[in-house]
RODO-2510 file (C-alpha; in nm, 4 decimals, decimal comma):
residues 165
     n   res          X          Y          Z
     1     m     0,0925     1,4358    -0,2931
     2     v    -0,0452     1,1759    -0,5340
     3     r     0,0442     1,1912    -0,8972
     4     s    -0,1380     0,9960    -1,1608
     5     r     0,0512     0,7258    -1,3444
     6     e    -0,0592     0,4109    -1,5220
     7     v     0,0539     0,1502    -1,2722
     8     i    -0,1373    -0,1712    -1,2134
     9     h    -0,0276    -0,4013    -0,9313
    10     w    -0,1484    -0,7606    -0,9277
    11     w    -0,0859    -0,9906    -0,6340
    12     p    -0,2129    -1,3480    -0,6081
    13     h    -0,4143    -1,4409    -0,3029
    14     a    -0,4976    -1,7721    -0,1399
    15     d    -0,8026    -1,8189    -0,3605
    16     d    -0,5837    -1,7622    -0,6716
    17     a    -0,7983    -1,4652    -0,7721
    18     p    -0,5734    -1,1682    -0,8574
    19     r    -0,6436    -0,8440    -0,6739
    20     v    -0,5621    -0,4946    -0,7936
    21     l    -0,3889    -0,2856    -0,5293
    22     c    -0,3659     0,0439    -0,7134
    23     h    -0,4508     0,1465    -1,0691
    24     t    -0,3029     0,4930    -1,1042
    25     c    -0,1533     0,6177    -0,7806
    26     v     0,2102     0,6656    -0,6987
    27     v     0,2978     0,8881    -0,4058
    28     t     0,5597     1,1579    -0,4337
    29     l     0,7172     1,1959    -0,0916
    30     p     0,6854     1,5514     0,0406
    31     d     1,0023     1,7310     0,1501
    32     s     0,9132     1,6786     0,5176
    33     a     0,9017     1,2993     0,4697
    34     r     1,2218     1,3008     0,2642
    35     a     1,3985     1,4951     0,5407
    36     l     1,2938     1,2383     0,8025
    37     i     1,4064     0,9454     0,5864
    38     e     1,7472     1,1066     0,5319
    39     s     1,7872     1,2128     0,8980
    40     g     1,9373     0,8869     1,0227
    41     r     1,6305     0,7640     1,2087
    42     l     1,5999     0,3857     1,1995
    43     a     1,3226     0,2374     0,9885
    44     h     1,1063    -0,0679     1,0550
    45     l     1,0524    -0,2714     0,7368
    46     s     0,7527    -0,5049     0,7465
    47     t     0,7097    -0,7895     0,5015
    48     t     0,4798    -1,0917     0,5009
    49     n     0,6015    -1,4443     0,5711
    50     a     0,4784    -1,7345     0,3577
    51     d     0,2293    -1,8321     0,6302
    52     g     0,0827    -1,4798     0,6313
    53     s     0,2434    -1,3728     0,9574
    54     p     0,4304    -1,0412     0,9742
    55     q     0,8083    -1,0130     0,9628
    56     v     0,9768    -0,6910     1,0794
    57     s     1,3387    -0,5829     1,0374
    58     v     1,5044    -0,2682     1,1687
    59     v     1,6929    -0,1170     0,8744
    60     w     1,8927     0,1810     0,7559
    61     a     1,7089     0,3631     0,4780
    62     g     1,7928     0,6281     0,2231
    63     l     1,6528     0,7759    -0,0952
    64     d     1,7230     0,7101    -0,4610
    65     g     1,5099     0,9567    -0,6521
    66     d     1,1500     0,8864    -0,5511
    67     d     1,2309     0,5401    -0,4142
    68     i     1,3274     0,4534    -0,0587
    69     v     1,6290     0,2215    -0,0613
    70     v     1,7458    -0,0394     0,1887
    71     a     2,0397    -0,2806     0,1575
    72     h     2,0733    -0,6388     0,2747
    73     l     2,3930    -0,8439     0,2491
    74     g     2,2370    -1,1884     0,2839
    75     t     1,9308    -1,3757     0,1677
    76     g     1,7275    -1,3489     0,4875
    77     a     1,3555    -1,3586     0,5467
    78     k     1,2893    -1,0070     0,4148
    79     i     1,4498    -1,0941     0,0795
    80     r     1,2570    -1,4219     0,0468
    81     n     0,9347    -1,2481     0,1485
    82     i     0,9779    -0,9660    -0,1048
    83     e     1,0545    -1,2174    -0,3816
    84     r     0,7192    -1,3813    -0,3071
    85     d     0,5106    -1,0722    -0,2190
    86     p     0,6469    -0,7229    -0,2939
    87     r     0,4044    -0,5392    -0,0637
    88     v     0,5921    -0,3758     0,2240
    89     v     0,5406    -0,1154     0,4938
    90     l     0,8114     0,1087     0,6385
    91     s     0,7735     0,3128     0,9548
    92     f     0,9964     0,5880     1,0917
    93     d     0,9773     0,7576     1,4322
    94     a     1,0753     1,1244     1,4502
    95     e     1,2022     1,3209     1,7471
    96     e     0,9471     1,5975     1,6975
    97     r     0,6065     1,5928     1,8644
    98     n     0,2687     1,7350     1,7721
    99     e     0,0653     1,9766     1,9839
   100     v    -0,0715     1,6965     2,2054
   101     g     0,2713     1,5431     2,2648
   102     m     0,2630     1,2490     2,0220
   103     h     0,5874     1,1725     1,8408
   104     f     0,5674     1,2225     1,4671
   105     t     0,5670     0,8961     1,2727
   106     l     0,5897     0,8325     0,9018
   107     i     0,4303     0,5185     0,7607
   108     v     0,4976     0,4288     0,3975
   109     h     0,3089     0,1516     0,2203
   110     g     0,4919     0,0503    -0,0930
   111     e     0,5972    -0,1974    -0,3532
   112     a     0,9494    -0,3389    -0,3257
   113     t     1,1764    -0,4532    -0,6038
   114     l     1,5076    -0,6303    -0,5543
   115     t     1,8263    -0,5371    -0,7358
   116     p     2,1038    -0,7950    -0,7006
   117     g     2,4376    -0,6513    -0,5877
   118     g     2,5371    -0,3095    -0,4596
   119     a     2,4500    -0,3678    -0,0940
   120     p     2,7990    -0,3028     0,0494
   121     e     2,8252     0,0270    -0,1366
   122     l     2,4815     0,1461    -0,0236
   123     l     2,5515     0,0370     0,3351
   124     q     2,8784     0,2339     0,3280
   125     q     2,6901     0,5423     0,2083
   126     l     2,4222     0,4990     0,4762
   127     a     2,6838     0,4340     0,7467
   128     h     2,7978     0,7956     0,7110
   129     v     2,4461     0,8996     0,8187
   130     y     2,3721     0,6294     1,0771
   131     v     2,7161     0,5747     1,2339
   132     g     2,9332     0,8754     1,1532
   133     p     3,1372     1,0447     0,8822
   134     d     3,4393     0,8161     0,9297
   135     a     3,2444     0,4902     0,9519
   136     v     3,3521     0,1886     0,7500
   137     f     3,0726    -0,0560     0,6795
   138     p     3,0436    -0,3467     0,6366
   139     p     3,3153    -0,3882     0,9010
   140     f     3,4706    -0,6918     0,7301
   141     p     3,6466    -0,7513     0,3962
   142     d     3,4889    -0,9167     0,0939
   143     a     3,1261    -0,8540     0,1878
   144     p     2,8776    -1,0437    -0,0294
   145     p     2,7051    -0,8365    -0,2999
   146     g     2,3625    -0,8752    -0,1371
   147     h     2,0590    -0,6856    -0,2650
   148     i     1,9317    -0,3325    -0,2796
   149     i     1,5620    -0,3090    -0,1985
   150     h     1,3896    -0,0263    -0,3876
   151     i     1,0562     0,0702    -0,2340
   152     r     0,8140     0,2690    -0,4455
   153     p     0,5795     0,4591    -0,2113
   154     l     0,2117     0,3968    -0,2878
   155     r     0,0578     0,5546     0,0227
   156     i     0,1863     0,7523     0,3197
   157     g     0,0362     0,8193     0,6603
   158     g     0,1228     0,8585     1,0242
   159     v     0,1430     1,1702     1,2390
   160     g     0,3386     1,4676     1,1093
   161     p     0,3607     1,7354     0,8433
   162     w     0,3791     1,4762     0,5609
   163     v     0,0137     1,3926     0,6240
   164     d    -0,0863     1,7496     0,5366
   165     d     0,1779     1,8220     0,2666
***
């Protein structure tokens, strides 16, 4: 479902001419997509390196309102890439299949924002989904504060009920 909202995204390109990604669209995730995101299926987070090549990280993901959230303890490539270019893509594979046998997949194109701190707490919350109810994560004391990555969905696709919702 697309809801109208005054959002203008500007990203610089190599020729220094700004491009508009989306004027008024923000996607509200349908319940079927929300259920997959919260099911404990791993996500693949794609960002763009400075040289334009893709960078992919396997991540734990959850929801914070309409945003998809991911935590990172360090300052790795995905953090540096998002600081430079907030466009990201997340993909999730589901266990279910369609009538021809293809696994359902959810693909979310979005805009990421970084919030300093809070990563250990979010990872602990997500560990209960991804590892188990008694999990302790990070598994070491005095974890760095890291970052929470908030991803605002701008477009969804893939194969599954979220495409038709």
